[in-house]
C-alpha positions in Angstrom: 135.7 95.3 114.7 133.0 94.0 117.1 129.8 95.9 116.3 128.3 97.4 119.5 124.8 98.7 118.8 124.6 100.4 122.2 127.8 102.4 121.5 126.4 103.3 118.1 123.2 104.6 119.8 125.2 106.6 122.3 127.2 108.2 119.5 124.1 109.1 117.5 122.2 110.4 120.5 125.1 112.7 121.4 125.2 114.0 117.9 121.5 114.5 117.9 121.7 116.5 121.0 124.1 118.9 119.2 121.1 119.9 116.9 122.9 119.2 113.6 126.1 120.8 115.0 129.4 119.2 114.6 131.0 117.3 117.5 134.7 116.6 117.8 134.9 115.2 121.3 132.4 112.7 122.6 131.4 112.4 126.2 131.3 108.7 126.1 133.3 106.5 128.4 134.8 104.2 125.8 138.1 103.7 124.0 138.7 106.5 121.5 139.8 104.2 118.7 136.7 102.1 119.2 134.5 105.2 119.0 136.3 106.2 115.8 135.7 102.8 114.3 132.0 103.0 115.0 131.8 106.5 113.7 133.4 105.3 110.4 130.9 102.5 110.3 127.9 104.8 110.9 129.3 107.2 108.3 129.4 104.4 105.7 125.7 103.7 106.4 124.8 107.4 106.1 123.6 107.8 109.7 126.2 110.5 110.3 128.6 112.6 108.3 132.2 112.3 109.6 135.3 114.1 108.6 138.6 112.3 108.7 142.0 113.5 107.5 144.5 111.0 106.3 147.9 111.5 107.8 151.1 109.4 107.9 150.1 108.0 111.2 146.6 107.1 110.1 143.3 108.9 109.8 142.6 111.8 112.2 139.0 112.4 113.3 137.9 116.0 112.6 134.3 115.8 113.7 130.9 114.5 112.9 127.3 115.5 112.7 124.1 113.4 112.5 122.1 113.1 109.3 118.3 113.0 109.0 118.7 109.2 108.4 120.5 109.0 111.7 117.8 110.8 113.6 115.1 108.6 112.0 117.1 105.5 113.0 116.9 106.7 116.7 113.1 107.3 116.5 110.9 104.4 117.6 108.6 104.8 114.7 111.4 105.2 112.1 110.7 108.9 111.7 110.1 110.4 108.2 112.0 107.6 106.6 109.3 105.2 107.6 106.5 107.5 106.5 108.2 108.4 103.2 109.2 104.7 102.6 105.6 103.4 103.0 104.3 101.8 99.9 100.6 102.2 99.2 99.0 99.6 96.9 95.7 100.6 95.4 93.4 98.0 93.9 90.3 99.6 92.4 87.0 97.9 92.7 86.9 97.1 88.9 90.3 95.4 89.0 89.2 93.1 91.9 85.9 92.5 90.3 87.6 91.5 87.0 90.0 89.1 88.8 87.2 87.5 90.7 84.9 87.1 87.6 87.8 85.6 85.6 88.4 83.1 88.4 84.7 82.4 88.6 84.5 81.5 84.9 87.2 78.9 85.5 85.4 77.4 88.6 83.8 74.0 88.4 80.3 75.2 89.4 77.0 75.3 87.5 76.1 78.2 85.2 73.2 79.0 87.6 75.6 79.4 90.5 78.0 81.4 88.5 75.2 83.8 87.4 74.0 84.1 91.0 77.5 85.1 92.2 78.0 87.5 89.3 74.8 89.2 90.1 75.7 89.5 93.8 79.2 90.9 93.0 77.7 93.5 90.7 75.5 94.9 93.5 78.2 95.2 96.2 79.0 98.6 97.8 82.5 100.1 97.9 82.8 99.2 101.6 82.0 95.6 100.8 84.7 95.6 98.1 87.2 96.8 100.7 86.3 93.9 103.0 86.5 91.5 100.1 90.0 92.8 99.1 91.2 92.4 102.7 89.8 88.9 103.0 91.3 87.9 99.6 94.8 89.0 100.7 94.4 87.1 104.0 93.2 84.0 102.3 95.9 84.3 99.6 98.7 84.4 102.2 97.1 81.7 104.4 96.8 79.4 101.4 100.3 79.8 100.1 101.7 76.4 101.1 105.4 77.4 101.0 105.5 81.1 101.6 109.3 81.2 101.6 109.6 79.6 98.2 106.7 81.8 96.9 108.4 85.0 98.1 111.8 83.8 96.9 110.5 83.2 93.4 108.8 86.6 93.2 111.8 88.5 94.6 114.5 86.8 92.5 
């Protein structure tokens, strides 16, 4: 089967317009068998719920309705799936401070310079720590020489 994303979108949009009702006949100018194949594919991905009945002459399509996942797929912003799937990472000021101070201890700088930096870090505001955290993430990503290998090693 040749995947046709525009046909998939048409099927989902028509189902969405039924307001979670079941549709048996689609008003799409396309080969019926091709529509059924795409409905089956979208069903397997959970974007719609389709009912087929097996018969001696093959499966018979009994209707379909869109799922919440299908509606979110149609939305430009990803709908609730995008909102609910967002991961929030919280790094508390103390955690960042501990990581920086540990790295500072290993740095090849004078004790005087280390003390000065430690003193400055202790006096920073929460807003300053937010800026530092953002800059550390940027620098970390920029200074990862082979980002693909780095990510591959972490993911695997």
